[in-house]
C-alpha positions as CSV (number, residue, x, y, z in Angstrom):
1,M,1.4,24.8,5.0
2,T,5.1,25.3,3.7
3,L,6.9,22.9,1.5
4,N,7.7,20.8,4.1
5,E,4.4,20.4,5.8
6,T,1.8,18.5,5.9
7,K,-2.0,18.1,7.5
8,S,-2.1,15.7,10.5
9,H,-3.4,12.3,9.4
10,D,-6.4,10.4,11.5
11,T,-4.6,7.2,12.8
12,T,-7.2,5.9,14.9
13,S,-8.0,3.7,12.8
14,A,-5.2,1.4,13.7
15,Q,-6.0,0.6,17.4
16,T,-2.9,-1.7,17.7
17,P,0.9,-1.8,17.2
18,Q,0.7,-4.0,14.1
19,Q,-2.1,-2.5,12.5
20,H,0.0,1.2,12.7
21,H,2.7,-0.9,11.2
22,A,0.9,-2.0,8.7
23,Q,-1.2,0.7,7.6
24,A,2.3,2.4,7.1
25,A,3.3,-0.4,4.8
26,E,0.4,0.8,3.0
27,H,1.0,4.4,2.9
28,L,4.6,3.9,1.9
29,E,3.3,1.4,-0.8
30,Q,0.9,4.1,-2.5
31,A,3.6,7.0,-2.1
32,A,6.0,4.6,-4.3
33,K,3.0,4.3,-6.8
34,S,2.9,8.2,-6.5
35,H,6.5,8.2,-7.3
36,K,6.2,5.9,-10.2
37,D,3.1,7.9,-11.4
38,A,5.5,11.5,-11.5
39,A,8.4,9.9,-13.3
40,T,6.3,8.0,-16.4
41,L,4.7,12.4,-16.5
42,L,8.2,13.6,-16.5
43,G,9.2,11.6,-19.3
44,S,5.7,12.3,-20.8
45,G,6.7,16.8,-20.0
46,D,3.5,17.0,-17.4
47,H,5.3,18.9,-15.1
48,K,2.4,19.9,-13.4
49,G,1.4,17.0,-13.5
50,A,4.1,15.4,-11.5
51,Q,4.1,17.6,-9.2
52,A,1.0,16.8,-7.8
53,H,1.8,12.8,-7.4
54,A,5.4,13.9,-5.8
55,D,3.1,16.2,-3.8
56,A,0.8,12.7,-2.8
57,A,3.9,10.7,-3.0
58,K,4.9,13.7,0.1
59,T,2.0,13.4,2.1
60,H,1.4,9.6,1.9
61,A,5.0,9.3,3.2
62,A,4.1,11.5,6.4
63,Q,1.1,9.6,7.4
64,A,3.5,6.5,6.7
65,T,5.8,8.1,9.7
66,E,2.7,9.1,11.6
67,H,2.0,5.0,12.7
68,V,5.1,4.1,12.8
69,A,5.2,6.9,15.6
70,E,1.7,5.7,16.8
71,A,2.6,2.3,16.9
72,A,6.0,3.0,18.9
73,R,3.9,5.1,21.6
74,K,1.1,2.4,21.6
75,S,4.4,-0.7,22.2
76,A,5.9,1.9,24.8
77,S,2.8,2.0,26.9
78,K,2.6,-1.6,26.9
79,D,6.1,-2.3,28.1
80,K,4.9,0.2,31.1
81,M,1.8,-1.7,31.9
82,P,2.4,-4.1,34.8
83,A,1.8,-7.5,34.2
């Protein structure tokens, strides 16, 4: 896995576009917390710990993106369904 790659995230726990967006928001909150933790660790000189938190933030941001994409797919498929 390179610096720009992340493992695929299982998005099957969310069934509706609304649930996907809610889970995306949760991942973004976790990413923000990881960035704050990384900043704190950098302030205390713990660069290795900060990098671990920055990596976690990157993973959470990617997972949020996957949920948003899945929500868009589900919304698009509902738009194509006959009424």
